[in-house]
C-alpha positions as CSV (number, residue, x, y, z in Angstrom):
1,M,-60.3,-6.7,17.0
2,K,-59.9,-10.4,16.4
3,K,-63.5,-11.3,16.5
4,L,-64.5,-8.6,13.9
5,S,-61.4,-9.3,11.8
6,C,-60.6,-5.7,11.9
7,H,-57.1,-4.4,11.1
8,Y,-55.3,-3.2,14.2
9,I,-55.0,0.4,12.8
10,I,-58.7,0.7,11.9
11,S,-59.7,-0.7,15.3
12,N,-57.4,1.8,17.1
13,V,-58.8,4.8,15.2
14,I,-62.5,3.8,15.8
15,A,-61.9,3.2,19.5
16,Y,-60.3,6.5,20.1
17,M,-63.0,8.4,18.2
18,I,-65.8,6.8,20.1
19,A,-64.1,7.4,23.4
20,Q,-63.6,11.2,22.9
21,T,-67.2,12.1,23.6
22,N,-67.1,10.2,26.8
23,N,-63.7,11.6,27.8
24,F,-64.7,15.2,27.3
25,L,-67.7,15.0,29.5
26,W,-65.8,13.2,32.3
27,C,-62.9,15.7,32.1
28,K,-65.2,18.8,32.0
29,Y,-67.5,17.8,34.8
30,W,-65.4,15.6,37.1
31,V,-61.6,15.5,36.6
32,F,-61.0,19.2,36.0
33,S,-64.3,20.6,37.5
34,K,-62.6,22.4,40.4
35,E,-59.7,24.0,38.5
36,E,-58.9,27.6,39.7
37,G,-58.7,30.6,37.6
38,P,-60.4,31.9,34.4
39,K,-62.0,29.2,32.4
40,H,-62.4,28.9,28.6
41,T,-65.9,28.8,27.0
42,V,-67.3,25.4,26.2
43,W,-66.5,26.0,22.5
44,E,-62.9,26.9,23.3
45,Q,-62.7,23.8,25.6
46,L,-64.0,21.6,22.8
47,L,-61.4,23.1,20.3
48,F,-58.5,22.7,22.8
49,F,-59.7,19.2,23.8
50,A,-59.7,18.2,20.1
51,I,-56.2,19.7,19.6
52,A,-55.0,17.9,22.8
53,F,-56.5,14.7,21.5
54,G,-54.7,15.2,18.2
55,F,-51.3,15.5,19.9
56,A,-52.0,12.7,22.2
57,Y,-53.4,10.4,19.6
58,G,-50.6,11.2,17.2
59,A,-48.0,10.3,19.8
60,Q,-49.8,7.1,20.7
61,F,-50.3,6.2,17.0
62,L,-46.6,6.7,16.1
63,F,-45.6,4.7,19.2
64,L,-48.0,1.9,18.1
65,I,-46.7,1.8,14.6
66,F,-43.1,1.8,15.9
67,L,-43.8,-1.1,18.3
68,V,-45.6,-3.3,15.8
69,E,-43.7,-2.6,12.6
70,V,-40.1,-1.9,13.8
71,C,-39.9,-3.8,17.2
72,H,-42.3,-6.6,16.1
73,V,-44.3,-6.4,19.4
74,D,-47.6,-8.2,19.5
75,K,-50.4,-5.9,18.2
76,M,-52.6,-6.3,21.3
77,L,-49.7,-5.5,23.7
78,A,-48.7,-2.6,21.6
79,Q,-52.3,-1.2,21.8
80,F,-52.1,-1.7,25.6
81,L,-48.7,0.1,25.9
82,G,-49.9,2.9,23.7
83,L,-52.6,3.7,26.2
84,F,-49.9,5.0,28.6
85,V,-48.5,7.3,26.0
86,Y,-51.9,8.6,25.1
87,G,-53.0,9.0,28.7
88,T,-49.9,10.9,29.8
89,V,-49.9,13.4,26.8
90,N,-53.7,13.9,26.9
91,F,-53.8,14.6,30.7
92,I,-51.0,17.1,30.6
93,A,-52.4,18.9,27.6
94,N,-55.9,19.1,29.1
95,K,-54.7,20.1,32.5
96,K,-52.4,22.9,31.2
97,V,-54.4,24.3,28.3
98,T,-58.1,22.9,27.9
99,F,-59.5,23.1,31.4
100,R,-57.2,25.7,33.1
């Protein structure tokens, strides 16, 4: 972020977009590979994964903006703390909906 002179919001968006391809493959074939019950098709999983990402990213993004703009937290620390919001919301959504 600092070396590329990239705004913290742009670097946040780019990082999460790149990570999604990797995340889907890990979730599908490793994290939730042994889930019981009927499974969604791959296309349904991709759709639900994208929706779960949207919710998780939205929660993280609002948290990031709140920390930086309202609470005046360091941008790098705010990015780090936002990972916990994103990870929690994303895991729960994917476990309960995408890969059930």
